[in-house]
C-alpha positions as CSV (number, residue, x, y, z in Angstrom):
1,M,25.1,-24.0,0.0
2,K,24.0,-20.7,2.0
3,K,24.0,-21.2,5.8
4,I,21.6,-18.5,7.0
5,L,20.1,-17.7,10.6
6,L,18.0,-14.7,10.8
7,T,15.6,-15.2,13.9
8,L,16.2,-12.8,16.6
9,F,16.3,-9.1,16.7
10,T,16.4,-6.6,19.5
11,L,15.8,-2.8,19.9
12,L,17.1,-0.4,22.2
13,A,15.8,3.1,23.0
14,L,15.4,4.4,26.6
15,S,15.5,0.9,28.3
16,S,18.3,0.2,30.8
17,I,21.2,-2.1,29.7
18,S,24.0,-3.4,31.7
19,Y,27.4,-4.7,30.7
20,A,30.8,-5.5,31.8
21,G,32.7,-2.3,32.7
22,D,35.6,-1.7,35.3
23,C,38.0,-4.1,33.1
24,F,41.6,-4.1,33.8
25,Q,41.3,-3.1,37.4
26,D,42.4,-6.4,39.0
27,P,46.0,-7.7,39.1
28,I,47.2,-10.5,36.9
29,Y,48.8,-13.4,38.5
30,D,50.9,-15.9,36.9
31,R,50.0,-19.4,36.4
32,D,51.3,-22.7,34.8
33,W,48.8,-25.3,34.4
34,N,46.8,-27.3,31.7
35,G,43.0,-26.7,31.1
36,V,40.5,-28.5,28.9
37,V,37.7,-26.5,27.1
38,I,34.2,-27.8,28.3
39,T,32.4,-25.0,26.2
40,G,33.3,-23.7,22.7
41,M,35.9,-20.9,23.8
42,F,36.7,-17.5,22.4
43,V,40.1,-16.2,23.0
44,R,40.2,-12.3,23.3
45,D,43.0,-9.8,23.0
46,I,42.2,-8.4,26.4
47,A,40.5,-9.6,29.5
48,C,37.3,-7.9,29.0
49,M,34.1,-8.3,27.0
50,E,34.0,-4.5,26.4
51,G,36.4,-3.1,23.7
52,S,37.9,-6.7,22.9
53,S,38.5,-8.6,19.7
54,I,38.3,-12.3,19.3
55,L,41.8,-13.8,18.1
56,T,40.6,-17.2,17.9
57,T,38.0,-20.0,18.9
58,V,38.9,-23.1,20.6
59,P,36.6,-26.4,20.3
60,V,35.3,-28.6,23.2
61,G,37.9,-31.1,24.3
62,Q,41.1,-29.2,23.3
63,V,43.7,-28.8,25.8
64,V,45.1,-25.1,26.4
65,H,48.0,-23.8,28.5
66,V,46.9,-21.3,31.3
67,I,49.8,-18.8,31.9
68,G,47.8,-16.1,33.8
69,E,44.8,-15.1,35.7
70,T,42.7,-12.0,36.6
71,D,39.2,-11.5,37.9
72,G,37.0,-13.8,35.8
73,W,39.6,-14.6,33.3
74,Y,42.5,-16.9,32.4
75,K,45.3,-15.9,30.1
76,V,45.9,-19.0,27.9
77,E,48.2,-20.2,25.1
78,T,46.6,-22.2,22.4
79,S,48.1,-25.1,20.5
80,D,48.6,-23.0,17.4
81,G,50.5,-20.5,19.2
82,I,48.0,-17.6,20.0
83,T,48.1,-16.0,23.3
84,G,45.1,-14.3,24.6
85,W,42.2,-14.2,27.5
86,S,39.2,-16.4,27.9
87,G,36.4,-16.6,30.7
88,Q,37.3,-19.0,33.6
89,W,33.9,-20.8,33.1
90,L,34.8,-22.0,29.7
91,L,37.4,-24.6,30.9
92,T,38.5,-26.7,33.5
93,A,42.0,-28.3,35.0
94,T,43.1,-31.5,33.3
95,D,46.1,-33.8,33.6
96,Q,46.2,-34.2,29.9
97,A,49.4,-32.9,28.1
98,F,49.3,-29.7,26.3
99,K,50.8,-30.0,22.8
100,Q,51.7,-26.8,20.7
101,S,52.2,-27.4,16.9
102,V,55.6,-26.8,15.8
103,Q,56.3,-25.0,12.5
104,E,59.4,-26.5,10.6
105,A,62.0,-23.6,10.5
106,T,62.5,-22.0,7.4
107,A,66.3,-21.8,5.8
108,E,65.7,-18.2,5.0
109,P,64.0,-15.6,7.3
110,L,61.5,-13.4,6.0
111,Y,61.6,-15.6,2.8
112,D,58.4,-14.4,1.4
113,V,59.7,-10.7,0.9
114,T,62.1,-11.8,-1.8
115,G,61.3,-9.9,-4.9
116,H,58.6,-7.7,-3.0
117,D,58.6,-4.0,-4.0
118,Y,59.7,-3.2,-0.3
119,E,62.0,-5.9,0.2
120,T,65.2,-3.5,0.7
121,A,63.3,-1.8,3.5
122,I,62.0,-4.8,5.1
123,R,65.6,-6.4,5.3
124,Y,66.9,-3.2,6.6
125,L,64.4,-3.2,9.6
126,G,65.0,-7.0,10.2
127,G,68.8,-6.7,10.1
128,N,68.4,-3.9,12.8
129,E,65.9,-6.0,14.9
130,I,63.4,-3.3,14.3
131,I,60.9,-5.9,13.0
132,E,60.7,-9.7,13.0
133,G,58.8,-12.4,11.2
134,Y,56.3,-14.8,12.2
135,S,57.2,-18.4,13.8
136,D,57.2,-19.8,10.2
137,G,59.8,-17.4,8.7
138,S,57.4,-15.2,6.8
139,Y,57.0,-11.6,7.1
140,Q,53.6,-11.4,5.2
141,P,54.5,-7.9,3.7
142,D,50.8,-7.4,2.2
143,K,49.2,-8.0,5.5
144,T,47.4,-5.0,7.0
145,V,49.0,-3.7,10.3
146,N,46.8,-2.6,13.4
147,R,47.5,0.3,15.6
148,A,49.0,-1.6,18.4
149,E,51.6,-3.4,16.1
150,F,52.4,-0.2,14.4
151,T,52.9,1.9,17.5
152,K,55.2,-0.7,19.1
153,I,57.5,-0.8,16.0
154,I,57.8,2.8,15.3
155,V,58.4,3.6,19.1
156,G,60.7,0.6,19.3
157,A,62.5,1.9,16.3
158,K,63.2,5.2,18.1
159,L,64.0,4.0,21.6
160,G,65.9,0.7,20.5
161,A,64.2,-1.0,23.5
162,E,61.0,-1.3,25.3
163,P,60.0,1.9,27.2
164,T,60.7,1.7,30.7
165,S,58.9,5.0,31.8
166,Y,55.4,5.5,31.1
167,S,52.0,6.3,32.7
168,G,49.9,3.1,33.1
169,S,46.1,2.9,32.5
170,C,46.4,5.3,29.5
171,F,43.4,4.0,27.5
172,P,40.6,1.8,29.0
173,D,41.2,-0.9,26.4
174,V,44.8,-1.0,27.0
175,P,45.2,-3.4,30.1
176,S,48.4,-3.6,32.4
177,G,50.9,-6.3,31.1
178,E,49.8,-6.5,27.4
179,W,52.5,-6.9,25.0
180,Y,52.0,-3.3,23.4
181,E,51.0,-1.5,26.9
182,S,54.5,0.2,27.3
183,Y,54.8,1.4,23.7
184,V,51.3,2.8,23.5
185,C,51.4,4.6,26.9
186,Y,54.6,5.9,26.2
187,A,53.4,7.1,23.0
188,K,50.4,8.8,24.6
189,D,52.6,10.4,27.3
190,A,55.0,11.9,24.4
191,G,51.9,13.5,22.7
192,I,52.4,11.0,19.8
193,I,49.0,9.5,19.6
194,G,45.5,10.1,20.8
195,G,42.6,8.0,21.2
196,Y,39.3,8.1,19.4
197,P,36.5,10.3,20.5
198,D,34.9,7.9,22.6
199,G,38.3,7.5,24.8
200,Y,39.3,4.1,23.6
201,F,42.6,3.5,21.7
202,R,41.3,0.3,19.7
203,P,44.7,-1.5,19.4
204,S,43.2,-4.2,17.1
205,N,41.9,-1.5,14.6
206,N,43.8,-1.3,11.3
207,I,45.9,1.8,11.2
208,N,45.2,4.2,8.1
209,L,48.0,6.3,6.3
210,A,46.9,9.6,8.1
211,E,47.2,7.9,11.5
212,A,50.5,6.6,10.6
213,A,51.8,9.4,9.2
214,K,51.3,11.3,12.6
215,I,53.0,8.6,14.6
216,L,56.0,8.5,12.4
217,V,56.5,12.3,12.1
218,N,56.1,12.8,15.9
219,T,58.2,9.7,16.9
220,L,61.0,9.9,14.2
221,E,61.3,13.8,14.2
222,V,60.6,14.4,10.9
223,E,60.5,18.3,10.4
224,I,57.1,19.6,10.1
225,P,56.3,22.6,7.7
226,A,54.1,25.5,8.7
227,V,50.7,24.5,7.7
228,E,47.5,26.7,8.0
229,S,44.8,24.0,7.9
230,N,41.8,22.6,10.1
231,L,42.7,19.4,8.8
232,W,44.5,17.5,11.7
233,Y,46.6,15.3,9.5
234,Q,47.7,17.8,6.9
235,E,50.9,18.7,8.4
236,Y,52.0,15.2,9.1
237,I,51.3,14.1,5.4
238,E,53.0,17.2,4.0
239,A,56.0,16.5,6.2
240,M,56.0,13.2,4.9
241,Q,55.5,13.9,1.4
242,N,58.0,16.8,1.2
243,N,60.6,14.2,2.0
244,S,59.3,11.7,-0.6
245,Y,58.6,9.3,2.5
246,I,55.0,8.2,1.2
247,P,55.3,5.3,-1.3
248,Q,53.4,5.1,-4.6
249,S,51.2,2.3,-3.4
250,F,49.1,4.8,-1.4
251,S,46.2,6.3,-3.1
252,A,44.0,7.6,-0.3
253,L,44.8,9.3,3.2
254,D,42.3,6.7,4.9
255,Q,43.9,3.5,3.0
256,N,45.2,1.1,5.7
257,V,48.7,0.6,5.9
258,T,50.3,-2.7,5.2
259,R,53.4,-4.3,6.8
260,G,55.7,-3.7,3.8
261,E,54.4,-0.2,3.6
262,M,55.2,0.4,7.3
263,A,58.7,-0.9,6.5
264,E,59.5,1.2,3.4
265,M,58.2,4.4,5.2
266,T,60.4,3.7,8.4
267,W,63.1,2.8,6.2
268,R,62.9,6.0,4.3
269,I,62.8,8.2,7.4
270,L,65.7,6.4,9.3
271,E,68.1,6.4,6.3
272,E,66.8,9.8,4.7
273,V,66.0,7.8,1.4
274,K,64.5,10.5,-0.9
275,D,65.2,9.1,-4.4
276,Q,62.5,6.5,-4.4
277,P,58.9,6.9,-6.1
278,F,56.4,8.5,-3.9
279,T,52.9,9.6,-3.7
280,Q,51.7,13.5,-3.4
281,F,48.3,14.3,-1.9
282,D,46.4,17.7,-2.9
283,F,45.0,19.4,0.2
284,T,42.7,21.9,-1.8
285,E,39.6,19.8,-1.1
286,A,38.7,18.2,2.3
287,V,37.2,14.7,2.3
288,G,33.5,15.3,1.4
289,E,30.4,13.8,2.6
290,A,30.3,10.8,0.2
291,G,33.9,9.9,1.3
292,Y,32.4,9.8,5.1
293,T,29.8,7.3,3.8
294,S,32.5,5.2,2.1
295,C,34.4,5.4,5.3
296,A,31.2,4.3,7.4
297,D,31.2,1.2,5.0
298,S,34.8,0.2,5.1
299,N,34.6,-2.5,7.5
300,I,31.7,-4.0,6.0
301,P,32.3,-7.5,4.0
302,S,32.6,-7.1,0.3
303,S,30.2,-9.8,-0.1
304,I,27.6,-7.0,1.0
305,D,26.4,-4.2,-1.6
306,M,26.2,-1.3,0.6
307,D,24.6,1.0,-2.0
308,E,21.6,-1.4,-2.5
309,V,21.4,-2.0,1.2
310,R,21.2,2.0,1.9
311,E,19.0,2.6,-1.1
312,T,16.6,-0.1,0.3
313,W,16.7,1.3,3.8
314,L,15.9,4.9,2.6
315,T,13.2,3.5,0.6
316,W,11.4,2.0,3.5
317,Y,11.7,5.2,5.4
318,N,10.3,7.5,2.8
319,D,7.6,4.9,1.9
320,A,6.5,5.1,5.4
321,R,6.6,8.9,5.8
322,A,5.0,9.3,2.2
323,T,1.8,7.5,3.5
324,R,1.6,9.8,6.5
325,G,1.9,12.8,4.4
326,L,5.4,13.7,5.4
327,H,8.4,14.9,3.2
328,A,11.2,12.4,2.3
329,Y,14.4,12.0,4.1
330,T,17.9,12.6,2.3
331,Y,21.1,10.7,3.3
332,N,23.8,12.6,4.7
333,G,27.1,11.0,4.8
334,Y,28.2,12.7,8.1
335,L,25.4,10.8,9.7
336,D,26.2,7.9,8.2
337,Y,29.9,8.1,9.5
338,S,28.4,9.1,13.1
339,A,26.0,6.1,13.0
340,A,28.8,3.7,11.9
341,V,31.1,5.0,14.9
342,W,28.4,4.0,17.3
343,S,27.5,0.8,15.7
344,Q,31.1,-0.3,15.8
345,Y,31.6,0.8,19.4
346,C,28.4,-1.3,20.5
347,R,29.9,-4.3,18.6
348,D,33.2,-3.8,20.4
349,I,31.4,-3.8,23.8
350,G,29.1,-6.6,22.9
351,T,25.8,-4.8,23.5
352,M,23.7,-1.9,22.0
353,S,23.3,1.0,24.2
354,H,22.9,5.0,24.0
355,S,25.3,5.4,27.0
356,R,28.5,7.0,26.0
357,P,31.6,6.2,27.9
358,G,31.5,7.8,31.3
359,Q,27.8,8.1,31.1
360,T,25.9,7.0,34.3
361,E,22.2,7.6,32.9
362,Y,21.1,5.4,29.8
363,Y,20.0,8.2,27.7
364,D,22.1,11.6,28.7
365,Y,21.2,14.0,26.0
366,S,24.2,16.6,26.9
367,M,26.7,13.6,26.9
368,I,25.5,12.3,23.5
369,T,25.8,15.9,22.2
370,D,29.1,16.5,23.3
371,W,30.0,12.8,21.7
372,F,28.7,14.5,18.4
373,A,30.7,17.6,18.8
374,D,33.7,15.2,19.3
375,L,33.2,14.0,15.5
376,G,32.7,17.5,14.5
377,L,29.0,17.4,14.3
378,T,26.3,20.2,15.4
379,F,22.9,20.4,14.6
380,E,20.5,23.3,13.7
381,N,17.6,23.9,16.2
382,H,14.2,23.8,14.7
383,S,11.7,24.6,17.3
384,G,13.7,22.6,20.2
385,V,14.3,19.7,17.8
386,T,18.0,18.9,16.6
387,Y,18.7,15.1,16.3
388,S,17.4,11.8,17.6
389,E,19.2,8.1,17.6
390,N,17.6,4.8,17.1
391,I,19.5,1.5,17.9
392,G,18.9,-2.2,17.4
393,Y,20.5,-5.1,16.4
394,A,19.4,-8.6,14.8
395,T,21.1,-11.9,14.3
396,Y,22.9,-12.3,10.9
397,R,24.9,-15.2,9.4
398,C,25.8,-15.7,5.8
399,S,28.6,-17.8,4.1
400,D,27.5,-16.8,0.4
401,S,29.5,-14.7,-2.0
402,D,26.7,-12.2,-2.1
403,C,25.1,-11.7,1.4
404,T,23.3,-8.5,0.5
405,Q,19.8,-9.8,0.8
406,E,20.7,-11.5,4.1
407,L,21.7,-8.4,5.5
408,L,18.6,-6.6,4.4
409,D,16.4,-9.5,5.8
410,G,18.1,-8.8,9.2
411,V,17.7,-5.0,9.3
412,K,14.3,-5.1,7.9
413,M,13.1,-6.8,11.0
414,V,14.7,-3.8,13.2
415,F,13.0,-1.3,10.9
416,D,9.7,-3.2,11.0
417,A,9.8,-3.2,14.8
418,Y,10.2,0.6,14.8
419,M,7.1,1.0,13.0
420,A,5.3,-1.7,14.9
421,E,5.3,0.8,17.8
422,E,2.6,3.0,16.2
423,G,-0.4,3.4,18.5
424,T,1.1,1.7,21.3
425,S,2.3,3.3,24.7
426,Y,6.1,3.3,23.8
427,T,6.6,5.2,20.3
428,A,10.4,6.4,20.8
429,H,11.5,4.8,17.7
430,Y,8.4,5.4,15.5
431,D,8.5,9.0,16.5
432,S,12.0,9.5,15.1
433,V,11.0,7.8,11.8
434,T,8.0,10.0,11.2
435,N,9.3,13.5,13.1
436,S,8.1,16.0,10.6
437,Y,11.2,18.3,11.7
438,F,13.9,15.7,10.7
439,N,15.2,16.1,7.3
440,E,18.4,14.1,7.0
441,I,19.2,10.6,8.1
442,G,22.3,8.4,8.2
443,V,22.6,4.7,9.1
444,G,25.8,2.5,10.2
445,F,26.2,-0.9,10.4
446,A,28.6,-3.3,12.3
447,I,28.8,-6.9,11.8
448,D,30.1,-9.3,14.6
449,S,30.8,-12.6,12.4
450,S,32.1,-14.5,15.5
451,D,28.6,-13.9,17.5
452,N,26.3,-13.7,14.1
453,W,25.1,-10.2,15.0
454,V,24.6,-6.9,12.8
455,Y,24.5,-3.8,15.0
456,V,22.3,-0.7,13.7
457,T,22.3,2.8,14.5
458,V,20.4,5.4,12.9
459,H,20.9,9.1,13.4
460,Y,18.4,11.8,12.4
461,A,18.9,15.4,12.1
462,T,16.9,18.7,11.2
463,A,20.2,19.7,9.5
464,L,24.1,19.9,10.3
465,S,25.1,23.4,11.5
466,S,28.9,22.0,11.2
467,H,30.5,18.8,9.9
468,P,33.9,17.3,10.3
469,E,36.9,18.2,8.1
470,G,39.2,15.8,6.6
471,T,39.8,12.1,6.8
472,C,37.5,9.8,8.8
473,N,38.6,7.2,11.1
474,L,37.0,3.9,12.1
């Protein structure tokens, strides 16, 4: 049975929005007491609404162990062994006992890698204490690895221990005291990694091959060939493939890396293994516009047909323009990408806003222009018109195997609200939809399944005068 709720939408253009900022500025204090959940509780990876990811939910009445505290947040352990942060208003102290479920020890460590394609590499890294399995003895070699995990393991492989010398506060979403802080900040100090264009590291994002290659080559000192290219990742990929270090399971540069593939590449580099099957990439063509649309949709659930969503969205726009005697929009994959980047950022901070990081005004045109430029996008000026941005969000919930119509129902409410501004005193969204100077459009979505929201960003342009080259990163 479908369980669908589509009742509320919100639009934002130039009205002010406030949200949590100044996170990670307060000290963390050790605590040791039990608390009972009084309101259904999200456990987040960092002590902040902005930029955090939800690790798990804890129902009312369950007991958790409080092990730390900072302003407005408790660091808690859950009964199933997850450690993270929750708002202080969600639980209260209790005398009830905290009981953590105990997994039976497995006789064979890393028992689930037997017969796996990368078993040799995984057991090599395990034997050298570079990686470890989960508490139940498994390794889960086909599970994807995130940016924090990958950085920790590769830096640990180089140093043999946790870094002791590094600059703190290296990224706004890497809080002091987190298990990955020292590794990530060391890597930034050493020039091994950099953040996203918005200044965040996004530790919980999956890492792709292009990003992983840069970390592996820079950390483990693989020789970099002389490469003349505007593609930031090409020298790292060529360094890897020149030595047969990229396994055959990779078919795309923006393919997410699994735990098994991470182990395989690390083993090949550390032991200079060059006799295994490998993948070779051709750099004669950069990732094109269509590839950026594909990247923009990479975090959308497979239950949604994004081709249908985009076709329907464009039809709404062009039907509205046709009735007003305006030419049709065409989709631009690079604008799909930029719109998706912003929707995902807004999802991560928990609200829709035009304000870029560090921006004091709600709609600062120059900072938004700089943000586009950081993504490699600049625009042609047609009679003083270059681009525009519309944003909005709607409730979305679907548990069916095909959720395409449910997403369309939600985002249609956003589009209808844009058009409802016609003839009113506030027409910012409507004016973008019907601007005669705009020719190209891109739309990006981000779904927060935990809070049942879909975040929508629309980017309009006269035409692009430059666009990004190479793989896209979300």
